VMD Tcl script that draws the C-alpha trace (Angstrom):
set ca {
  {89.18 59.87 111.82}
  {87.18 58.06 109.24}
  {86.27 54.27 110.13}
  {86.91 52.56 106.90}
  {85.95 48.47 106.93}
  {84.94 45.67 104.77}
  {82.75 43.06 105.45}
  {85.03 40.69 103.46}
  {88.14 40.99 105.60}
  {89.17 42.50 108.97}
  {92.04 44.85 109.50}
  {95.34 43.09 109.06}
  {93.73 40.03 107.95}
  {93.58 38.09 104.36}
  {92.14 39.57 101.56}
  {89.78 36.75 100.23}
  {90.91 35.43 96.86}
  {87.79 36.65 94.94}
  {89.15 40.20 95.32}
  {92.51 39.34 94.22}
  {94.35 38.89 90.64}
  {93.83 35.03 91.46}
  {90.46 35.31 91.49}
  {88.00 37.65 89.64}
  {89.61 41.15 90.31}
  {86.30 41.98 92.06}
  {86.50 44.91 94.34}
  {85.84 44.57 97.92}
  {82.87 45.89 99.53}
  {83.84 49.22 101.79}
  {82.02 51.01 104.24}
  {82.60 53.91 106.39}
  {81.18 56.34 108.89}
  {80.34 59.77 107.41}
  {83.04 62.37 107.03}
  {82.92 66.02 108.69}
  {79.69 67.94 107.99}
  {81.66 69.98 105.53}
  {82.63 66.93 103.31}
  {81.95 67.52 99.65}
  {83.09 64.36 98.09}
  {85.50 61.33 99.02}
  {88.38 59.92 96.97}
  {90.15 56.58 97.85}
  {93.42 55.09 96.92}
  {94.52 51.33 97.60}
  {98.28 50.52 97.05}
  {100.91 47.85 97.74}
  {104.28 49.50 99.55}
  {105.60 46.02 99.79}
  {105.66 45.54 95.81}
  {109.24 44.93 94.85}
  {109.15 48.48 93.17}
  {110.73 52.04 93.79}
  {107.17 53.15 94.32}
  {103.92 51.04 96.03}
  {102.09 49.65 93.37}
  {98.71 51.31 92.86}
  {95.86 48.96 92.70}
  {92.88 51.50 92.79}
  {92.49 55.06 92.44}
  {88.93 56.43 92.73}
  {87.53 59.94 93.15}
  {84.32 62.14 92.75}
  {82.59 59.94 95.28}
  {79.58 62.00 96.74}
  {79.77 63.21 100.27}
  {76.16 61.52 100.74}
  {77.87 58.11 100.34}
  {79.14 55.85 103.10}
  {79.70 52.57 101.03}
  {81.17 51.18 97.81}
  {79.38 48.01 96.97}
  {81.39 44.55 95.83}
  {82.75 44.71 92.82}
  {81.44 48.22 91.95}
  {83.32 51.91 91.79}
  {80.39 53.24 93.80}
  {79.34 55.83 91.17}
  {82.78 57.45 91.31}
  {85.42 58.24 88.63}
  {88.27 55.72 88.12}
  {91.71 56.62 87.78}
  {95.13 54.84 86.71}
  {96.43 51.97 88.54}
  {100.18 50.92 87.95}
  {99.08 48.76 85.12}
  {97.76 51.60 83.13}
  {94.02 50.82 83.46}
  {91.12 52.59 84.95}
  {89.95 49.88 87.20}
  {90.34 48.08 90.57}
  {93.20 45.74 90.04}
  {93.31 42.99 93.28}
  {96.51 41.50 94.97}
  {98.71 39.60 93.02}
  {102.16 39.76 94.40}
  {104.91 37.58 93.17}
  {104.83 33.93 94.51}
  {107.00 33.45 97.44}
  {107.70 37.09 98.11}
  {105.76 36.84 101.44}
  {102.83 38.55 102.95}
  {101.98 42.08 101.29}
  {99.83 44.72 102.75}
  {97.15 46.50 100.85}
  {96.32 50.12 102.03}
  {93.00 51.19 101.32}
  {92.89 54.85 102.28}
  {89.62 56.92 102.01}
  {89.81 60.62 101.98}
  {87.06 63.13 103.12}
  {87.40 66.43 101.08}
  {86.09 69.82 101.41}
  {86.09 70.44 97.44}
  {84.82 68.79 94.36}
  {87.60 67.76 92.16}
  {87.76 68.93 88.55}
  {89.59 65.53 87.40}
  {88.12 63.36 84.57}
  {88.92 59.79 84.42}
  {92.58 58.39 84.12}
  {94.18 60.58 86.97}
  {97.13 58.73 88.47}
  {97.72 57.99 92.27}
  {100.09 61.33 92.22}
  {97.79 63.52 90.36}
  {94.85 62.86 92.96}
  {97.31 63.38 95.71}
  {98.28 66.70 94.14}
  {94.67 67.77 93.60}
  {93.61 66.95 97.08}
  {96.56 68.54 98.74}
  {95.23 71.00 101.31}
  {91.84 69.83 100.76}
  {91.61 66.52 103.16}
  {89.40 66.93 106.04}
  {89.60 63.57 107.69}
  {91.18 60.22 106.49}
  {90.61 56.58 107.10}
  {92.46 53.49 106.29}
  {92.08 49.70 106.01}
  {94.87 47.42 105.62}
  {94.35 43.83 104.19}
  {97.10 41.01 103.41}
  {97.47 38.65 100.77}
  {100.21 36.33 99.97}
  {101.18 33.97 96.94}
}
mol new
graphics top color blue
foreach p $ca { graphics top sphere $p radius 0.5 }
foreach p [lrange $ca 0 end-1] q [lrange $ca 1 end] { graphics top cylinder $p $q radius 0.2 }
display resetview
């Protein structure tokens, strides 16, 4: 199991405003212990299953992160390739749930893969999940919350 964490918020705690759509949409810093020795690269998905939609709102799709890496600096894509969020943009989009909708939970999921992906920029969450099917060695998850 990969231990995914952030210096900006603890598990199940509030994501700071600067990492939200109310702030600067600045991606949070993330760190993790290394994956298994045969990891070829990492992929990351951040989504909000509490969004009032049929499927979770996707905030970030990131892949092609080098196996030698164990962090993504604040405000960075860590040198990876960004896919499409639900708004159709290839970038991190911070939490911004509807006002009065209660606490939303943002799931940052990191996958250690046994292969290098052949995905160019702009892959959707579903395209990434299809590409990594059968190639996930380990995964880790960090959940943060946000409410407006």
